[in-house]
Backbone atoms as SQL, in Angstrom:
CREATE TABLE atoms (id INTEGER PRIMARY KEY, chain TEXT, resi INTEGER, resn TEXT, atom TEXT, x REAL, y REAL, z REAL);
INSERT INTO atoms VALUES
  (1, 'A', 1, 'UNK', 'N', -14.450, -31.319, 5.649),
  (2, 'A', 1, 'UNK', 'CA', -14.585, -30.411, 4.819),
  (3, 'A', 1, 'UNK', 'C', -13.248, -29.418, 5.095),
  (4, 'A', 2, 'UNK', 'N', -12.902, -28.725, 3.604),
  (5, 'A', 2, 'UNK', 'CA', -11.438, -28.083, 3.223),
  (6, 'A', 2, 'UNK', 'C', -11.899, -26.794, 3.431),
  (7, 'A', 3, 'UNK', 'N', -10.989, -25.963, 4.130),
  (8, 'A', 3, 'UNK', 'CA', -11.077, -24.561, 4.449),
  (9, 'A', 3, 'UNK', 'C', -9.920, -24.216, 3.092),
  (10, 'A', 4, 'UNK', 'N', -10.412, -22.953, 2.790),
  (11, 'A', 4, 'UNK', 'CA', -9.615, -22.190, 1.762),
  (12, 'A', 4, 'UNK', 'C', -8.708, -21.287, 2.272),
  (13, 'A', 5, 'UNK', 'N', -7.387, -21.618, 2.437),
  (14, 'A', 5, 'UNK', 'CA', -6.428, -20.287, 3.061),
  (15, 'A', 5, 'UNK', 'C', -6.411, -19.375, 2.384),
  (16, 'A', 6, 'UNK', 'N', -6.478, -18.270, 2.757),
  (17, 'A', 6, 'UNK', 'CA', -6.649, -16.873, 2.120),
  (18, 'A', 6, 'UNK', 'C', -5.080, -16.038, 2.746),
  (19, 'A', 7, 'UNK', 'N', -4.373, -15.696, 1.253),
  (20, 'A', 7, 'UNK', 'CA', -3.574, -15.077, 2.121),
  (21, 'A', 7, 'UNK', 'C', -3.280, -13.645, 2.170),
  (22, 'A', 8, 'UNK', 'N', -2.106, -13.100, 2.848),
  (23, 'A', 8, 'UNK', 'CA', -2.156, -11.460, 3.012),
  (24, 'A', 8, 'UNK', 'C', -2.525, -10.882, 1.659),
  (25, 'A', 9, 'UNK', 'N', -1.667, -11.383, 0.806),
  (26, 'A', 9, 'UNK', 'CA', -1.649, -10.858, -0.940),
  (27, 'A', 9, 'UNK', 'C', -3.128, -10.885, -1.483),
  (28, 'A', 10, 'UNK', 'N', -3.812, -11.759, -0.833),
  (29, 'A', 10, 'UNK', 'CA', -5.261, -12.028, -1.411),
  (30, 'A', 10, 'UNK', 'C', -5.843, -10.890, -1.038),
  (31, 'A', 11, 'UNK', 'N', -5.921, -10.693, 0.713),
  (32, 'A', 11, 'UNK', 'CA', -6.860, -9.758, 1.324),
  (33, 'A', 11, 'UNK', 'C', -6.595, -8.316, 0.674),
  (34, 'A', 12, 'UNK', 'N', -5.449, -8.198, 1.016),
  (35, 'A', 12, 'UNK', 'CA', -4.872, -6.740, 0.448),
  (36, 'A', 12, 'UNK', 'C', -5.145, -6.385, -1.047),
  (37, 'A', 13, 'UNK', 'N', -4.903, -7.244, -2.075),
  (38, 'A', 13, 'UNK', 'CA', -5.332, -6.575, -3.703),
  (39, 'A', 13, 'UNK', 'C', -7.001, -6.764, -3.895),
  (40, 'A', 14, 'UNK', 'N', -7.649, -7.985, -3.222),
  (41, 'A', 14, 'UNK', 'CA', -8.898, -7.960, -3.522),
  (42, 'A', 14, 'UNK', 'C', -9.550, -6.529, -2.619),
  (43, 'A', 15, 'UNK', 'N', -8.975, -6.254, -1.415),
  (44, 'A', 15, 'UNK', 'CA', -9.563, -5.048, -0.677),
  (45, 'A', 15, 'UNK', 'C', -9.534, -3.793, -1.552),
  (46, 'A', 16, 'UNK', 'N', -8.054, -3.528, -2.066),
  (47, 'A', 16, 'UNK', 'CA', -7.667, -2.762, -2.750),
  (48, 'A', 16, 'UNK', 'C', -8.806, -2.350, -4.040),
  (49, 'A', 17, 'UNK', 'N', -8.740, -3.308, -4.717),
  (50, 'A', 17, 'UNK', 'CA', -9.840, -3.391, -5.858),
  (51, 'A', 17, 'UNK', 'C', -11.204, -3.165, -5.372),
  (52, 'A', 18, 'UNK', 'N', -11.670, -3.882, -4.408),
  (53, 'A', 18, 'UNK', 'CA', -13.134, -3.570, -3.966),
  (54, 'A', 18, 'UNK', 'C', -13.132, -1.834, -3.861),
  (55, 'A', 19, 'UNK', 'N', -12.115, -1.408, -3.185),
  (56, 'A', 19, 'UNK', 'CA', -12.545, 0.196, -2.819),
  (57, 'A', 19, 'UNK', 'C', -12.032, 0.674, -4.067),
  (58, 'A', 20, 'UNK', 'N', -11.924, 0.325, -5.400),
  (59, 'A', 20, 'UNK', 'CA', -11.338, 1.074, -6.372),
  (60, 'A', 20, 'UNK', 'C', -10.078, 1.980, -6.538),
  (61, 'A', 21, 'UNK', 'N', -9.277, 1.239, -5.614),
  (62, 'A', 21, 'UNK', 'CA', -7.739, 2.017, -5.607),
  (63, 'A', 21, 'UNK', 'C', -7.363, 2.087, -7.007),
  (64, 'A', 22, 'UNK', 'N', -6.729, 3.031, -7.265),
  (65, 'A', 22, 'UNK', 'CA', -6.295, 3.154, -8.866),
  (66, 'A', 22, 'UNK', 'C', -4.730, 2.922, -8.647),
  (67, 'A', 23, 'UNK', 'N', -4.523, 2.549, -9.936),
  (68, 'A', 23, 'UNK', 'CA', -2.867, 2.055, -10.394),
  (69, 'A', 23, 'UNK', 'C', -2.225, 1.366, -9.152),
  (70, 'A', 24, 'UNK', 'N', -2.667, 0.053, -8.952),
  (71, 'A', 24, 'UNK', 'CA', -1.888, -0.693, -7.626),
  (72, 'A', 24, 'UNK', 'C', -0.753, -1.512, -7.959),
  (73, 'A', 25, 'UNK', 'N', 0.531, -1.133, -7.177),
  (74, 'A', 25, 'UNK', 'CA', 1.850, -1.464, -8.049),
  (75, 'A', 25, 'UNK', 'C', 2.426, -2.506, -6.577),
  (76, 'A', 26, 'UNK', 'N', 2.520, -3.716, -6.666),
  (77, 'A', 26, 'UNK', 'CA', 3.309, -4.476, -5.732),
  (78, 'A', 26, 'UNK', 'C', 4.767, -4.481, -6.406),
  (79, 'A', 27, 'UNK', 'N', 5.567, -4.185, -5.190),
  (80, 'A', 27, 'UNK', 'CA', 7.175, -4.289, -5.144),
  (81, 'A', 27, 'UNK', 'C', 7.707, -5.235, -4.537),
  (82, 'A', 28, 'UNK', 'N', 8.490, -6.285, -4.710),
  (83, 'A', 28, 'UNK', 'CA', 9.129, -7.179, -3.897),
  (84, 'A', 28, 'UNK', 'C', 10.457, -6.711, -3.712),
  (85, 'A', 29, 'UNK', 'N', 10.494, -6.476, -1.992),
  (86, 'A', 29, 'UNK', 'CA', 11.187, -5.990, -1.744),
  (87, 'A', 29, 'UNK', 'C', 12.315, -6.750, -0.518),
  (88, 'A', 30, 'UNK', 'N', 11.906, -8.106, -0.824),
  (89, 'A', 30, 'UNK', 'CA', 12.945, -9.114, 0.028),
  (90, 'A', 30, 'UNK', 'C', 14.346, -8.887, 0.202),
  (91, 'A', 31, 'UNK', 'N', 14.650, -8.436, -1.129),
  (92, 'A', 31, 'UNK', 'CA', 16.558, -8.440, -1.085),
  (93, 'A', 31, 'UNK', 'C', 16.914, -7.257, -0.957),
  (94, 'A', 32, 'UNK', 'N', 16.192, -6.063, -0.811),
  (95, 'A', 32, 'UNK', 'CA', 16.087, -4.477, -0.539),
  (96, 'A', 32, 'UNK', 'C', 16.170, -4.442, 0.859),
  (97, 'A', 33, 'UNK', 'N', 15.559, -5.042, 1.819),
  (98, 'A', 33, 'UNK', 'CA', 15.373, -4.399, 3.274),
  (99, 'A', 33, 'UNK', 'C', 14.985, -5.695, 3.981),
  (100, 'A', 34, 'UNK', 'N', 15.069, -5.557, 5.000),
  (101, 'A', 34, 'UNK', 'CA', 14.676, -6.754, 6.088),
  (102, 'A', 34, 'UNK', 'C', 13.247, -6.225, 6.857),
  (103, 'A', 35, 'UNK', 'N', 12.671, -4.650, 6.787),
  (104, 'A', 35, 'UNK', 'CA', 11.543, -4.503, 7.119),
  (105, 'A', 35, 'UNK', 'C', 10.309, -5.252, 7.037),
  (106, 'A', 36, 'UNK', 'N', 10.417, -5.465, 5.525),
  (107, 'A', 36, 'UNK', 'CA', 9.074, -5.936, 4.877),
  (108, 'A', 36, 'UNK', 'C', 9.368, -7.452, 3.649),
  (109, 'A', 37, 'UNK', 'N', 8.801, -7.698, 3.156),
  (110, 'A', 37, 'UNK', 'CA', 8.711, -8.367, 1.768),
  (111, 'A', 37, 'UNK', 'C', 8.197, -7.549, 0.756),
  (112, 'A', 38, 'UNK', 'N', 6.807, -7.016, 1.096),
  (113, 'A', 38, 'UNK', 'CA', 6.222, -6.535, -0.381),
  (114, 'A', 38, 'UNK', 'C', 6.086, -4.862, 0.197),
  (115, 'A', 39, 'UNK', 'N', 6.300, -4.051, -0.779),
  (116, 'A', 39, 'UNK', 'CA', 5.480, -2.936, -0.643),
  (117, 'A', 39, 'UNK', 'C', 4.726, -2.541, -1.559),
  (118, 'A', 40, 'UNK', 'N', 3.293, -1.936, -1.160),
  (119, 'A', 40, 'UNK', 'CA', 2.234, -1.762, -2.285),
  (120, 'A', 40, 'UNK', 'C', 2.055, -0.606, -2.292),
  (121, 'A', 41, 'UNK', 'N', 1.654, 0.016, -3.277),
  (122, 'A', 41, 'UNK', 'CA', 1.514, 1.302, -3.837),
  (123, 'A', 41, 'UNK', 'C', 0.238, 1.687, -4.469),
  (124, 'A', 42, 'UNK', 'N', -0.613, 2.572, -3.986),
  (125, 'A', 42, 'UNK', 'CA', -1.613, 2.689, -4.642),
  (126, 'A', 42, 'UNK', 'C', -2.224, 4.235, -4.533),
  (127, 'A', 43, 'UNK', 'N', -3.537, 4.669, -5.256),
  (128, 'A', 43, 'UNK', 'CA', -3.731, 5.940, -4.817),
  (129, 'A', 43, 'UNK', 'C', -5.278, 5.891, -4.907),
  (130, 'A', 44, 'UNK', 'N', -5.686, 7.089, -3.861),
  (131, 'A', 44, 'UNK', 'CA', -7.340, 7.487, -3.877),
  (132, 'A', 44, 'UNK', 'C', -7.387, 8.659, -4.718),
  (133, 'A', 45, 'UNK', 'N', -8.473, 9.105, -5.092),
  (134, 'A', 45, 'UNK', 'CA', -8.874, 9.938, -5.819),
  (135, 'A', 45, 'UNK', 'C', -9.019, 11.426, -4.958),
  (136, 'A', 46, 'UNK', 'N', -8.915, 11.007, -3.660),
  (137, 'A', 46, 'UNK', 'CA', -9.497, 12.216, -2.755),
  (138, 'A', 46, 'UNK', 'C', -8.847, 11.842, -1.096),
  (139, 'A', 47, 'UNK', 'N', -8.490, 12.752, -0.312),
  (140, 'A', 47, 'UNK', 'CA', -8.875, 12.611, 1.008),
  (141, 'A', 47, 'UNK', 'C', -9.245, 11.557, 1.672),
  (142, 'A', 48, 'UNK', 'N', -10.956, 11.893, 1.367),
  (143, 'A', 48, 'UNK', 'CA', -11.700, 10.809, 1.769),
  (144, 'A', 48, 'UNK', 'C', -11.591, 9.781, 1.379),
  (145, 'A', 49, 'UNK', 'N', -11.550, 9.375, -0.206),
  (146, 'A', 49, 'UNK', 'CA', -11.240, 8.295, -0.611),
  (147, 'A', 49, 'UNK', 'C', -9.822, 7.166, -0.241),
  (148, 'A', 50, 'UNK', 'N', -8.992, 8.244, 0.182),
  (149, 'A', 50, 'UNK', 'CA', -7.486, 7.309, 0.677),
  (150, 'A', 50, 'UNK', 'C', -8.106, 6.852, 2.301),
  (151, 'A', 51, 'UNK', 'N', -8.513, 7.687, 3.153),
  (152, 'A', 51, 'UNK', 'CA', -9.012, 7.203, 4.392),
  (153, 'A', 51, 'UNK', 'C', -9.703, 5.956, 4.171),
  (154, 'A', 52, 'UNK', 'N', -10.777, 5.989, 3.411),
  (155, 'A', 52, 'UNK', 'CA', -11.858, 5.033, 3.268),
  (156, 'A', 52, 'UNK', 'C', -11.280, 3.540, 2.577),
  (157, 'A', 53, 'UNK', 'N', -10.180, 3.586, 2.094),
  (158, 'A', 53, 'UNK', 'CA', -9.238, 2.783, 1.521),
  (159, 'A', 53, 'UNK', 'C', -8.489, 1.947, 2.769),
  (160, 'A', 54, 'UNK', 'N', -7.927, 3.181, 3.572),
  (161, 'A', 54, 'UNK', 'CA', -6.928, 2.380, 4.444),
  (162, 'A', 54, 'UNK', 'C', -8.091, 2.132, 5.779),
  (163, 'A', 55, 'UNK', 'N', -8.878, 2.344, 5.962),
  (164, 'A', 55, 'UNK', 'CA', -9.578, 1.982, 6.801),
  (165, 'A', 55, 'UNK', 'C', -10.290, 0.413, 6.759),
  (166, 'A', 56, 'UNK', 'N', -10.887, 0.305, 5.454),
  (167, 'A', 56, 'UNK', 'CA', -11.178, -1.156, 5.070),
  (168, 'A', 56, 'UNK', 'C', -10.465, -2.045, 4.685),
  (169, 'A', 57, 'UNK', 'N', -9.267, -1.533, 4.395),
  (170, 'A', 57, 'UNK', 'CA', -8.139, -2.727, 4.549),
  (171, 'A', 57, 'UNK', 'C', -7.799, -3.126, 5.415),
  (172, 'A', 58, 'UNK', 'N', -7.320, -2.212, 6.609),
  (173, 'A', 58, 'UNK', 'CA', -7.152, -2.358, 8.239),
  (174, 'A', 58, 'UNK', 'C', -8.307, -3.300, 8.920),
  (175, 'A', 59, 'UNK', 'N', -9.308, -2.950, 8.605),
  (176, 'A', 59, 'UNK', 'CA', -10.509, -3.998, 8.964),
  (177, 'A', 59, 'UNK', 'C', -10.853, -5.520, 8.346),
  (178, 'A', 60, 'UNK', 'N', -10.950, -5.564, 6.859),
  (179, 'A', 60, 'UNK', 'CA', -10.402, -6.909, 6.069),
  (180, 'A', 60, 'UNK', 'C', -9.324, -7.663, 6.966),
  (181, 'A', 61, 'UNK', 'N', -8.231, -7.080, 6.807),
  (182, 'A', 61, 'UNK', 'CA', -6.781, -8.021, 7.270),
  (183, 'A', 61, 'UNK', 'C', -7.364, -8.319, 8.743),
  (184, 'A', 62, 'UNK', 'N', -8.018, -7.450, 9.699),
  (185, 'A', 62, 'UNK', 'CA', -8.289, -8.205, 11.131),
  (186, 'A', 62, 'UNK', 'C', -9.061, -9.210, 11.076),
  (187, 'A', 63, 'UNK', 'N', -10.341, -9.136, 9.983),
  (188, 'A', 63, 'UNK', 'CA', -11.286, -10.146, 9.970),
  (189, 'A', 63, 'UNK', 'C', -10.749, -11.380, 9.367),
  (190, 'A', 64, 'UNK', 'N', -9.540, -11.398, 8.850),
  (191, 'A', 64, 'UNK', 'CA', -8.887, -12.501, 8.054),
  (192, 'A', 64, 'UNK', 'C', -7.946, -12.920, 8.853),
  (193, 'A', 65, 'UNK', 'N', -7.313, -12.471, 10.322),
  (194, 'A', 65, 'UNK', 'CA', -6.629, -12.670, 11.089),
  (195, 'A', 65, 'UNK', 'C', -5.043, -12.103, 10.948),
  (196, 'A', 66, 'UNK', 'N', -5.272, -10.867, 10.043),
  (197, 'A', 66, 'UNK', 'CA', -4.073, -10.201, 9.835),
  (198, 'A', 66, 'UNK', 'C', -3.937, -9.124, 10.656),
  (199, 'A', 67, 'UNK', 'N', -3.058, -8.956, 11.596),
  (200, 'A', 67, 'UNK', 'CA', -3.092, -7.865, 12.656),
  (201, 'A', 67, 'UNK', 'C', -2.365, -6.901, 12.007),
  (202, 'A', 68, 'UNK', 'N', -2.918, -5.494, 11.677),
  (203, 'A', 68, 'UNK', 'CA', -1.887, -4.461, 11.421),
  (204, 'A', 68, 'UNK', 'C', -1.255, -4.195, 12.505),
  (205, 'A', 69, 'UNK', 'N', 0.013, -3.577, 12.203),
  (206, 'A', 69, 'UNK', 'CA', 1.150, -3.338, 13.204),
  (207, 'A', 69, 'UNK', 'C', 0.848, -1.865, 13.822),
  (208, 'A', 70, 'UNK', 'N', 0.717, -1.185, 12.602),
  (209, 'A', 70, 'UNK', 'CA', 0.073, 0.194, 12.862),
  (210, 'A', 70, 'UNK', 'C', -0.324, 0.701, 11.164),
  (211, 'A', 71, 'UNK', 'N', -0.755, 2.184, 11.477),
  (212, 'A', 71, 'UNK', 'CA', -1.350, 2.896, 10.428),
  (213, 'A', 71, 'UNK', 'C', -1.111, 4.186, 10.640),
  (214, 'A', 72, 'UNK', 'N', -0.363, 5.000, 9.763),
  (215, 'A', 72, 'UNK', 'CA', 0.233, 6.333, 9.822),
  (216, 'A', 72, 'UNK', 'C', -0.639, 7.076, 8.523),
  (217, 'A', 73, 'UNK', 'N', -0.882, 8.610, 9.243),
  (218, 'A', 73, 'UNK', 'CA', -1.073, 9.593, 7.991),
  (219, 'A', 73, 'UNK', 'C', -2.432, 9.849, 8.051),
  (220, 'A', 74, 'UNK', 'N', -3.461, 9.204, 8.637),
  (221, 'A', 74, 'UNK', 'CA', -4.729, 9.587, 8.761),
  (222, 'A', 74, 'UNK', 'C', -5.268, 10.800, 8.681),
  (223, 'A', 75, 'UNK', 'N', -4.554, 11.499, 9.742),
  (224, 'A', 75, 'UNK', 'CA', -5.253, 12.946, 9.697),
  (225, 'A', 75, 'UNK', 'C', -5.206, 14.020, 8.139),
  (226, 'A', 76, 'UNK', 'N', -4.019, 13.949, 7.871),
  (227, 'A', 76, 'UNK', 'CA', -4.250, 14.418, 6.549),
  (228, 'A', 76, 'UNK', 'C', -4.660, 14.020, 5.301),
  (229, 'A', 77, 'UNK', 'N', -4.182, 12.360, 5.400),
  (230, 'A', 77, 'UNK', 'CA', -4.679, 11.496, 4.262),
  (231, 'A', 77, 'UNK', 'C', -4.097, 11.877, 2.864),
  (232, 'A', 78, 'UNK', 'N', -3.071, 12.340, 2.748),
  (233, 'A', 78, 'UNK', 'CA', -2.213, 12.874, 1.652),
  (234, 'A', 78, 'UNK', 'C', -1.768, 11.359, 1.191),
  (235, 'A', 79, 'UNK', 'N', -1.043, 10.784, 2.473),
  (236, 'A', 79, 'UNK', 'CA', -0.373, 9.665, 2.293),
  (237, 'A', 79, 'UNK', 'C', -0.647, 8.749, 3.452),
  (238, 'A', 80, 'UNK', 'N', -1.341, 7.766, 3.496),
  (239, 'A', 80, 'UNK', 'CA', -1.351, 6.824, 4.621),
  (240, 'A', 80, 'UNK', 'C', -0.633, 5.336, 4.388),
  (241, 'A', 81, 'UNK', 'N', 0.113, 4.978, 5.294),
  (242, 'A', 81, 'UNK', 'CA', 0.988, 3.782, 5.222),
  (243, 'A', 81, 'UNK', 'C', 0.064, 2.933, 6.381),
  (244, 'A', 82, 'UNK', 'N', -0.255, 1.737, 5.785),
  (245, 'A', 82, 'UNK', 'CA', -0.674, 0.845, 6.762),
  (246, 'A', 82, 'UNK', 'C', 0.218, -0.617, 6.378),
  (247, 'A', 83, 'UNK', 'N', 1.034, -0.747, 7.891),
  (248, 'A', 83, 'UNK', 'CA', 1.720, -1.619, 8.111),
  (249, 'A', 83, 'UNK', 'C', 1.370, -3.359, 8.490),
  (250, 'A', 84, 'UNK', 'N', 1.497, -4.240, 7.745),
  (251, 'A', 84, 'UNK', 'CA', 0.886, -5.414, 7.619),
  (252, 'A', 84, 'UNK', 'C', 2.267, -6.544, 8.277),
  (253, 'A', 85, 'UNK', 'N', 3.093, -6.062, 8.604),
  (254, 'A', 85, 'UNK', 'CA', 4.243, -6.825, 8.733),
  (255, 'A', 85, 'UNK', 'C', 5.011, -7.504, 7.675),
  (256, 'A', 86, 'UNK', 'N', 4.556, -8.103, 6.830),
  (257, 'A', 86, 'UNK', 'CA', 5.178, -8.672, 5.465),
  (258, 'A', 86, 'UNK', 'C', 4.563, -8.073, 4.603),
  (259, 'A', 87, 'UNK', 'N', 3.876, -7.051, 4.577),
  (260, 'A', 87, 'UNK', 'CA', 3.404, -6.052, 3.440),
  (261, 'A', 87, 'UNK', 'C', 3.362, -4.668, 4.410),
  (262, 'A', 88, 'UNK', 'N', 3.933, -3.826, 3.529),
  (263, 'A', 88, 'UNK', 'CA', 3.347, -2.067, 3.905),
  (264, 'A', 88, 'UNK', 'C', 2.901, -1.840, 2.357),
  (265, 'A', 89, 'UNK', 'N', 1.695, -1.027, 3.044),
  (266, 'A', 89, 'UNK', 'CA', 0.741, -0.815, 1.757),
  (267, 'A', 89, 'UNK', 'C', 0.989, 1.309, 2.285),
  (268, 'A', 90, 'UNK', 'N', 1.565, 1.525, 0.800),
  (269, 'A', 90, 'UNK', 'CA', 0.911, 3.053, 0.572),
  (270, 'A', 90, 'UNK', 'C', 0.072, 3.633, -0.003),
  (271, 'A', 91, 'UNK', 'N', -1.014, 4.206, 0.367),
  (272, 'A', 91, 'UNK', 'CA', -2.021, 4.751, -0.061),
  (273, 'A', 91, 'UNK', 'C', -1.969, 5.971, -0.456),
  (274, 'A', 92, 'UNK', 'N', -1.939, 6.482, -1.401),
  (275, 'A', 92, 'UNK', 'CA', -1.367, 8.007, -1.335),
  (276, 'A', 92, 'UNK', 'C', -2.624, 9.073, -2.482),
  (277, 'A', 93, 'UNK', 'N', -2.902, 9.895, -2.413),
  (278, 'A', 93, 'UNK', 'CA', -3.376, 10.725, -3.077),
  (279, 'A', 93, 'UNK', 'C', -2.147, 11.176, -4.145),
  (280, 'A', 94, 'UNK', 'N', -2.777, 11.326, -5.730),
  (281, 'A', 94, 'UNK', 'CA', -2.036, 11.229, -6.797),
  (282, 'A', 94, 'UNK', 'C', -0.909, 12.256, -6.930),
  (283, 'A', 95, 'UNK', 'N', -1.094, 13.612, -6.331),
  (284, 'A', 95, 'UNK', 'CA', 0.008, 14.647, -6.223),
  (285, 'A', 95, 'UNK', 'C', 0.837, 13.909, -4.939),
  (286, 'A', 96, 'UNK', 'N', 0.939, 13.474, -4.228),
  (287, 'A', 96, 'UNK', 'CA', 1.757, 13.156, -3.118),
  (288, 'A', 96, 'UNK', 'C', 2.640, 11.875, -3.854),
  (289, 'A', 97, 'UNK', 'N', 2.059, 10.937, -4.677),
  (290, 'A', 97, 'UNK', 'CA', 2.346, 9.993, -5.096),
  (291, 'A', 97, 'UNK', 'C', 3.560, 10.084, -6.135),
  (292, 'A', 98, 'UNK', 'N', 3.102, 11.265, -6.990),
  (293, 'A', 98, 'UNK', 'CA', 3.864, 11.606, -7.966),
  (294, 'A', 98, 'UNK', 'C', 5.079, 12.161, -7.350),
  (295, 'A', 99, 'UNK', 'N', 4.915, 13.248, -6.545),
  (296, 'A', 99, 'UNK', 'CA', 6.307, 13.942, -5.999),
  (297, 'A', 99, 'UNK', 'C', 7.203, 12.682, -5.192),
  (298, 'A', 100, 'UNK', 'N', 6.816, 12.018, -4.273),
  (299, 'A', 100, 'UNK', 'CA', 7.762, 10.960, -3.553),
  (300, 'A', 100, 'UNK', 'C', 8.351, 9.845, -4.317),
  (301, 'A', 101, 'UNK', 'N', 7.526, 9.427, -5.560),
  (302, 'A', 101, 'UNK', 'CA', 7.840, 8.539, -6.184),
  (303, 'A', 101, 'UNK', 'C', 8.334, 6.963, -5.936),
  (304, 'A', 102, 'UNK', 'N', 7.520, 6.794, -4.622),
  (305, 'A', 102, 'UNK', 'CA', 7.770, 5.342, -3.803),
  (306, 'A', 102, 'UNK', 'C', 7.901, 4.347, -4.958),
  (307, 'A', 103, 'UNK', 'N', 7.428, 4.305, -5.973),
  (308, 'A', 103, 'UNK', 'CA', 7.707, 3.180, -6.544),
  (309, 'A', 103, 'UNK', 'C', 9.095, 3.138, -7.438),
  (310, 'A', 104, 'UNK', 'N', 9.345, 4.287, -8.112),
  (311, 'A', 104, 'UNK', 'CA', 11.032, 4.425, -8.240),
  (312, 'A', 104, 'UNK', 'C', 11.897, 4.049, -7.540),
  (313, 'A', 105, 'UNK', 'N', 11.776, 4.720, -5.978),
  (314, 'A', 105, 'UNK', 'CA', 12.791, 4.563, -5.074),
  (315, 'A', 105, 'UNK', 'C', 12.987, 3.152, -4.680),
  (316, 'A', 106, 'UNK', 'N', 11.919, 2.122, -4.849),
  (317, 'A', 106, 'UNK', 'CA', 12.052, 0.688, -4.240),
  (318, 'A', 106, 'UNK', 'C', 12.344, -0.198, -5.401),
  (319, 'A', 107, 'UNK', 'N', 12.131, 0.483, -6.845),
  (320, 'A', 107, 'UNK', 'CA', 12.685, -0.359, -7.922),
  (321, 'A', 107, 'UNK', 'C', 13.789, 0.181, -8.413),
  (322, 'A', 108, 'UNK', 'N', 14.481, 0.682, -7.437),
  (323, 'A', 108, 'UNK', 'CA', 16.070, 0.819, -8.232),
  (324, 'A', 108, 'UNK', 'C', 16.045, 2.030, -9.272),
  (325, 'A', 109, 'UNK', 'N', 15.285, 2.645, -9.745),
  (326, 'A', 109, 'UNK', 'CA', 15.101, 3.881, -10.525),
  (327, 'A', 109, 'UNK', 'C', 15.459, 5.450, -9.488),
  (328, 'A', 110, 'UNK', 'N', 16.143, 5.935, -10.430),
  (329, 'A', 110, 'UNK', 'CA', 16.502, 7.350, -9.794),
  (330, 'A', 110, 'UNK', 'C', 15.722, 8.403, -9.958),
  (331, 'A', 111, 'UNK', 'N', 14.529, 8.833, -9.491),
  (332, 'A', 111, 'UNK', 'CA', 14.020, 10.056, -10.369),
  (333, 'A', 111, 'UNK', 'C', 14.689, 11.252, -10.600),
  (334, 'A', 112, 'UNK', 'N', 16.000, 11.524, -9.663),
  (335, 'A', 112, 'UNK', 'CA', 16.351, 12.808, -10.055),
  (336, 'A', 112, 'UNK', 'C', 17.190, 12.605, -11.418),
  (337, 'A', 113, 'UNK', 'N', 17.708, 11.364, -11.713),
  (338, 'A', 113, 'UNK', 'CA', 18.439, 11.534, -12.938),
  (339, 'A', 113, 'UNK', 'C', 17.087, 11.541, -14.534),
  (340, 'A', 114, 'UNK', 'N', 16.086, 11.009, -14.189),
  (341, 'A', 114, 'UNK', 'CA', 15.371, 11.680, -15.323),
  (342, 'A', 114, 'UNK', 'C', 14.539, 12.861, -15.471),
  (343, 'A', 115, 'UNK', 'N', 15.106, 13.299, -14.249),
  (344, 'A', 115, 'UNK', 'CA', 14.335, 14.939, -14.247),
  (345, 'A', 115, 'UNK', 'C', 14.873, 15.781, -15.232),
  (346, 'A', 116, 'UNK', 'N', 16.612, 15.699, -14.728),
  (347, 'A', 116, 'UNK', 'CA', 17.431, 16.415, -15.540),
  (348, 'A', 116, 'UNK', 'C', 17.441, 16.337, -16.724),
  (349, 'A', 117, 'UNK', 'N', 17.163, 15.170, -17.545),
  (350, 'A', 117, 'UNK', 'CA', 17.810, 15.110, -18.796),
  (351, 'A', 117, 'UNK', 'C', 16.182, 15.358, -19.868);
């Protein structure tokens, strides 16, 4: 009997989609940092939604054999970071996501350059 191998990417993306995460972006950062291989950024529409996405992601990862290294930001739930080692997932409320511009930072864009023009 063959078993289907499930990748961390599959678990993360499927869970985020199942939880109705908004605007999921995956950024390959292997050449930029040794901390992780991929950054994933997505939004939830409220603190409760952000918490729910993070909790479900952590649980699904554990179920599939991927042990979360840590999770931070649960108290305020403006921005929860889930560290799975090879992937770091940022789950943010839209206002925080816009303010911190994580995608632009890691994709090499400079937010301050576009704001002044």
